[in-house]
C-alpha positions, 0 to 999 in steps of 0.5 A: 499500499502507499504511505498516504493509505495509512491512517492517523496513528497507524504504523507501517514499515517502508517496503520500497521507495520508487521514483527517479534517483534524485527523489530516492536519494532525498527520501533515503537521506532523511532516514526513510529507508526500506525496513524503517518503521513510520507512524502517521501523525496527521493524514488530512486531505489536501495537506502534507503528510506528517510522519514520525520515524527515527525520533524525527517528525517529517512532513512530506508532500502528498504526491511524493508519498504515493512513491513510498510503499509500506507494509502494515506494521504488526 
């Protein structure tokens, strides 16, 4: 599923980051790598997605989140 599919307060594990080299490099440099656990703090339509990962709050453009695939965390 896409990162934007996770609801507020739900967690997931990043499975894959798709996109061009520039995008993948930027996303992985902020710590969002495959295997990384993320928790959605805020997921409102037409607003940036706010996630918590590796002791950091990160705001992501909704369009960019479509290129980040996650698996539901257990």
